[in-house]
PAGU-173414 format. One line per field, with one value per residue (C-alpha): x, y, z; residue in three letters. Coordinates in Angstrom, 3 decimals, always signed. Layout:
% residues N
east = (X | ...)
north = (Y | ...)
up = (Z | ...)
res = (ala | ...)
//
This chain:
% residues 283
east = (-73.119 | -73.345 | -70.846 | -71.967 | -68.957 | -69.738 | -68.083 | -69.457 | -69.081 | -66.651 | -67.879 | -66.217 | -65.260 | -64.737 | -61.241 | -57.765 | -60.049 | -59.004 | -61.978 | -61.576 | -57.888 | -56.283 | -57.379 | -57.228 | -60.400 | -60.311 | -57.209 | -58.574 | -61.165 | -59.480 | -56.893 | -60.443 | -61.814 | -58.284 | -58.591 | -63.037 | -60.756 | -58.307 | -61.195 | -60.882 | -63.795 | -65.308 | -68.257 | -71.582 | -72.379 | -70.321 | -72.631 | -71.874 | -74.328 | -74.222 | -72.520 | -71.165 | -69.660 | -68.962 | -71.562 | -73.867 | -73.405 | -72.783 | -68.323 | -68.313 | -71.482 | -69.166 | -65.816 | -67.325 | -68.861 | -65.746 | -63.665 | -66.204 | -66.571 | -64.025 | -65.629 | -66.315 | -69.436 | -72.445 | -72.619 | -75.315 | -75.931 | -77.618 | -78.634 | -76.721 | -76.447 | -74.219 | -75.768 | -79.323 | -81.341 | -83.039 | -79.679 | -78.758 | -81.171 | -80.343 | -77.110 | -77.495 | -80.472 | -78.830 | -76.520 | -78.007 | -76.063 | -79.382 | -82.258 | -84.530 | -88.669 | -90.810 | -90.436 | -89.029 | -85.719 | -86.065 | -85.149 | -85.363 | -82.580 | -83.991 | -81.269 | -79.674 | -80.735 | -81.178 | -82.772 | -81.685 | -83.627 | -82.040 | -83.637 | -82.892 | -82.223 | -81.444 | -82.792 | -82.295 | -80.463 | -79.562 | -76.933 | -79.642 | -81.627 | -84.616 | -87.334 | -91.008 | -94.772 | -93.664 | -90.460 | -91.890 | -94.799 | -92.280 | -90.476 | -93.379 | -95.225 | -91.279 | -91.034 | -94.211 | -94.023 | -91.305 | -90.358 | -86.672 | -84.036 | -83.445 | -80.274 | -81.485 | -78.750 | -79.271 | -76.666 | -77.218 | -77.222 | -80.555 | -78.472 | -77.592 | -73.945 | -72.591 | -71.217 | -72.617 | -72.820 | -74.970 | -77.192 | -78.074 | -80.823 | -81.998 | -83.287 | -86.878 | -86.033 | -85.350 | -87.966 | -90.998 | -87.787 | -87.234 | -91.227 | -91.532 | -87.997 | -90.020 | -92.512 | -90.262 | -87.642 | -86.888 | -84.275 | -81.169 | -78.381 | -78.777 | -75.197 | -75.448 | -72.163 | -72.528 | -70.881 | -66.744 | -65.458 | -66.993 | -68.996 | -71.832 | -74.398 | -78.454 | -81.700 | -84.149 | -83.050 | -80.740 | -77.414 | -76.239 | -73.061 | -72.006 | -69.549 | -65.634 | -65.448 | -63.312 | -62.667 | -61.075 | -62.052 | -63.400 | -62.315 | -64.474 | -65.137 | -67.634 | -70.366 | -69.185 | -70.506 | -66.905 | -66.180 | -64.200 | -60.972 | -59.849 | -57.864 | -57.324 | -56.716 | -59.223 | -61.199 | -60.157 | -63.673 | -66.159 | -67.477 | -70.952 | -71.074 | -74.721 | -73.534 | -77.214 | -78.489 | -76.620 | -74.134 | -70.733 | -69.085 | -65.933 | -62.948 | -61.958 | -58.594 | -57.317 | -53.615 | -52.278 | -48.815 | -52.011 | -50.974 | -47.791 | -48.233 | -50.695 | -49.029 | -48.893 | -47.013 | -44.769 | -44.544 | -44.007 | -47.481 | -50.039 | -53.316 | -54.552 | -51.538 | -51.882 | -56.130 | -55.086 | -52.014 | -55.139 | -57.208 | -54.883 | -56.454 | -59.603 | -59.592)
north = (+109.153 | +105.465 | +103.614 | +101.256 | +98.337 | +96.972 | +94.062 | +92.217 | +89.266 | +86.999 | +84.196 | +81.729 | +78.258 | +74.721 | +74.463 | +74.984 | +75.318 | +78.866 | +80.111 | +79.306 | +77.589 | +80.845 | +83.703 | +82.388 | +84.732 | +83.063 | +84.357 | +88.019 | +87.611 | +87.571 | +90.404 | +91.964 | +91.559 | +92.113 | +95.780 | +96.209 | +95.231 | +97.729 | +100.997 | +104.045 | +104.248 | +100.158 | +99.943 | +100.046 | +96.738 | +95.353 | +94.210 | +91.970 | +92.073 | +89.119 | +86.138 | +85.174 | +81.225 | +81.127 | +77.333 | +77.304 | +74.153 | +73.634 | +73.001 | +76.387 | +78.825 | +76.888 | +78.229 | +82.148 | +81.517 | +79.841 | +83.200 | +85.814 | +84.673 | +87.189 | +90.160 | +92.367 | +94.271 | +92.858 | +91.193 | +90.694 | +89.382 | +89.086 | +86.834 | +86.978 | +85.264 | +82.957 | +81.911 | +79.616 | +81.799 | +79.176 | +77.204 | +80.323 | +80.523 | +76.665 | +77.175 | +80.431 | +79.593 | +79.322 | +82.833 | +86.379 | +86.949 | +86.347 | +87.384 | +86.360 | +85.102 | +86.282 | +84.730 | +87.396 | +86.755 | +90.172 | +92.357 | +94.966 | +96.611 | +98.572 | +98.896 | +102.319 | +106.271 | +105.288 | +102.211 | +99.044 | +97.752 | +94.223 | +93.032 | +90.085 | +90.013 | +86.204 | +84.574 | +80.854 | +79.366 | +82.514 | +85.554 | +88.139 | +90.159 | +89.597 | +91.161 | +90.749 | +91.934 | +89.996 | +91.007 | +94.850 | +95.263 | +93.553 | +96.892 | +98.780 | +97.877 | +98.126 | +101.930 | +103.061 | +101.283 | +104.284 | +107.737 | +107.270 | +107.566 | +104.288 | +102.348 | +99.750 | +97.241 | +94.773 | +92.170 | +93.302 | +97.085 | +98.876 | +101.925 | +101.673 | +101.779 | +101.655 | +98.353 | +95.615 | +92.241 | +94.707 | +96.048 | +93.373 | +92.964 | +96.149 | +98.592 | +97.059 | +95.244 | +98.115 | +100.288 | +99.176 | +99.877 | +103.449 | +104.240 | +102.580 | +104.618 | +107.781 | +107.662 | +108.020 | +110.666 | +108.778 | +106.817 | +108.481 | +105.458 | +102.238 | +99.679 | +96.335 | +94.375 | +92.239 | +94.383 | +93.645 | +96.874 | +100.301 | +102.421 | +105.094 | +105.912 | +106.844 | +105.498 | +108.252 | +111.625 | +108.757 | +108.046 | +104.190 | +103.022 | +99.832 | +98.617 | +96.508 | +92.821 | +91.043 | +88.085 | +89.693 | +92.891 | +93.275 | +95.718 | +96.711 | +99.142 | +101.412 | +103.152 | +98.899 | +95.504 | +93.824 | +91.186 | +92.613 | +91.436 | +89.330 | +91.099 | +89.272 | +92.644 | +92.518 | +95.724 | +96.602 | +97.729 | +100.687 | +102.360 | +104.716 | +107.223 | +107.617 | +111.505 | +113.010 | +114.051 | +112.608 | +109.934 | +109.922 | +106.975 | +105.430 | +103.015 | +101.987 | +100.277 | +102.278 | +100.129 | +99.421 | +101.515 | +104.439 | +105.491 | +105.912 | +108.061 | +110.856 | +114.310 | +115.949 | +112.465 | +112.959 | +117.096 | +117.086 | +119.775 | +118.731 | +118.686 | +121.839 | +123.965 | +122.344 | +123.301 | +126.090 | +126.544 | +125.234 | +127.781 | +130.611 | +133.706 | +132.293 | +132.641)
up = (-53.308 | -54.478 | -56.847 | -58.954 | -60.362 | -63.755 | -64.435 | -68.403 | -70.869 | -68.399 | -70.136 | -67.721 | -68.709 | -66.766 | -64.375 | -66.879 | -69.775 | -71.986 | -73.901 | -77.403 | -75.879 | -75.713 | -73.601 | -69.361 | -69.015 | -65.218 | -64.766 | -66.410 | -64.258 | -61.219 | -62.291 | -62.281 | -58.586 | -57.346 | -58.928 | -58.020 | -54.216 | -54.510 | -55.531 | -52.944 | -51.295 | -51.908 | -54.289 | -53.152 | -55.417 | -58.909 | -61.597 | -63.934 | -66.948 | -68.924 | -70.396 | -67.068 | -68.859 | -72.218 | -71.639 | -69.591 | -67.248 | -64.278 | -64.212 | -65.745 | -63.517 | -60.105 | -61.213 | -62.215 | -58.884 | -57.200 | -59.248 | -58.003 | -54.535 | -53.186 | -53.819 | -50.846 | -52.695 | -53.075 | -56.268 | -58.474 | -61.942 | -65.430 | -67.981 | -72.083 | -74.627 | -73.388 | -70.763 | -69.039 | -66.754 | -65.904 | -64.803 | -63.821 | -61.270 | -60.133 | -59.974 | -57.151 | -55.836 | -52.231 | -52.845 | -53.374 | -56.833 | -59.449 | -57.705 | -59.677 | -58.771 | -61.722 | -64.837 | -67.047 | -65.809 | -64.141 | -60.829 | -59.069 | -56.135 | -54.000 | -51.714 | -52.725 | -52.764 | -56.541 | -58.467 | -60.120 | -63.060 | -64.314 | -67.297 | -69.904 | -73.141 | -73.538 | -77.122 | -76.458 | -79.374 | -80.547 | -79.594 | -80.653 | -78.084 | -77.338 | -75.111 | -75.987 | -73.982 | -71.201 | -69.866 | -71.569 | -69.057 | -66.462 | -67.488 | -67.307 | -63.829 | -61.889 | -63.004 | -61.920 | -58.768 | -57.601 | -58.999 | -57.592 | -60.072 | -61.972 | -63.852 | -66.430 | -66.365 | -69.377 | -71.905 | -75.323 | -75.946 | -76.367 | -79.172 | -82.645 | -82.297 | -86.198 | -85.761 | -88.155 | -86.222 | -83.477 | -84.850 | -87.049 | -85.258 | -86.457 | -84.121 | -83.828 | -80.497 | -78.331 | -79.532 | -76.910 | -73.687 | -75.957 | -75.391 | -72.132 | -71.091 | -73.086 | -70.433 | -67.375 | -66.958 | -63.803 | -65.466 | -65.529 | -66.857 | -69.171 | -68.959 | -71.347 | -72.187 | -75.316 | -77.974 | -75.904 | -76.748 | -74.693 | -76.344 | -75.410 | -77.348 | -76.770 | -76.020 | -76.254 | -73.815 | -71.940 | -72.504 | -73.277 | -72.024 | -73.238 | -71.401 | -72.760 | -72.108 | -68.515 | -71.397 | -74.770 | -77.011 | -81.012 | -82.669 | -84.915 | -87.811 | -87.388 | -89.865 | -92.161 | -92.011 | -91.462 | -88.813 | -86.111 | -85.541 | -81.575 | -79.608 | -75.771 | -73.996 | -70.231 | -70.324 | -66.483 | -64.572 | -65.119 | -62.331 | -62.427 | -59.498 | -58.663 | -58.076 | -56.487 | -59.111 | -62.076 | -63.906 | -63.946 | -66.032 | -66.744 | -66.520 | -62.455 | -62.756 | -59.315 | -60.074 | -57.030 | -56.870 | -56.576 | -52.439 | -53.509 | -57.097 | -55.984 | -56.197 | -53.523 | -52.131 | -55.196 | -55.150 | -50.962 | -51.184 | -48.754 | -51.113 | -50.177 | -50.591 | -54.461 | -54.588 | -53.617 | -56.300 | -58.933 | -57.951 | -58.707 | -59.271 | -59.638 | -56.040)
res = (unk | unk | unk | unk | unk | unk | unk | unk | unk | unk | unk | unk | unk | unk | unk | unk | unk | unk | unk | unk | unk | unk | unk | unk | unk | unk | unk | unk | unk | unk | unk | unk | unk | unk | unk | unk | unk | unk | unk | unk | unk | unk | unk | unk | unk | unk | unk | unk | unk | unk | unk | unk | unk | unk | unk | unk | unk | unk | unk | unk | unk | unk | unk | unk | unk | unk | unk | unk | unk | unk | unk | unk | unk | unk | unk | unk | unk | unk | unk | unk | unk | unk | unk | unk | unk | unk | unk | unk | unk | unk | unk | unk | unk | unk | unk | unk | unk | unk | unk | unk | unk | unk | unk | unk | unk | unk | unk | unk | unk | unk | unk | unk | unk | unk | unk | unk | unk | unk | unk | unk | unk | unk | unk | unk | unk | unk | unk | unk | unk | unk | unk | unk | unk | unk | unk | unk | unk | unk | unk | unk | unk | unk | unk | unk | unk | unk | unk | unk | unk | unk | unk | unk | unk | unk | unk | unk | unk | unk | unk | unk | unk | unk | unk | unk | unk | unk | unk | unk | unk | unk | unk | unk | unk | unk | unk | unk | unk | unk | unk | unk | unk | unk | unk | unk | unk | unk | unk | unk | unk | unk | unk | unk | unk | unk | unk | unk | unk | unk | unk | unk | unk | unk | unk | unk | unk | unk | unk | unk | unk | unk | unk | unk | unk | unk | unk | unk | unk | unk | unk | unk | unk | unk | unk | unk | unk | unk | unk | unk | unk | unk | unk | unk | unk | unk | unk | unk | unk | unk | unk | unk | unk | unk | unk | unk | unk | unk | unk | unk | unk | unk | unk | unk | unk | unk | unk | unk | unk | unk | unk | unk | unk | unk | unk | unk | unk | unk | unk | unk | unk | unk | unk | unk | unk | unk | unk | unk | unk | unk | unk | unk | unk | unk | unk)
//
């Protein structure tokens, strides 16, 4: 069993600065960190899948690093369209947060029963994704190194979403990723961010989970190309649970009151008794 928590699109500003002058993304990230630390059992890894900051400068990355420092689980980072991978390397050189040593700014995590490949879809000067031949060859080589069950993490969702501002680049940018995945059946799940809403799709036969943003959400019509609406709600952390033969994924807010509200505590019956009642005639 491996528990991977995903946070994404934190959009941290310099200390004391609100995103767009109205959203306290630092407070949102602090709340998410508290929720992750309260999870039972604790996660094995926290992956933050891009758009760590709004503007890729030293003040913003320094503030981001201070905000995630209380996380008790190991943390790994991916670049998004608002990030600068080179600045990330320089800022986190003495920390294990972004262990990308290859010129693609991609890396593998081999510490668990499953393997995680952290990809880079950043395209300098644009919010749109890019995944050229250099990055694709790295992915091919990485998947050939091991046949362990594999999760791929990337910022931009490599799938058709039906949301105009996400799909406007077209499917060609991830066609190579899809072809490589189809040749490597040990890829079990792809996770992404970018869309500021939660959505499940597919790349070939593999599920793609696009998580909502820690900073704010974008409410977008599907199948119609129009501007989304801004919603300053924070999305809860997402838990990707590797169960030994498959992934189960979903939001996991884990409120502080969860222990006292357990149904065995409130009913006065122990959990084994309640399970026997659930089984009923199936015993």
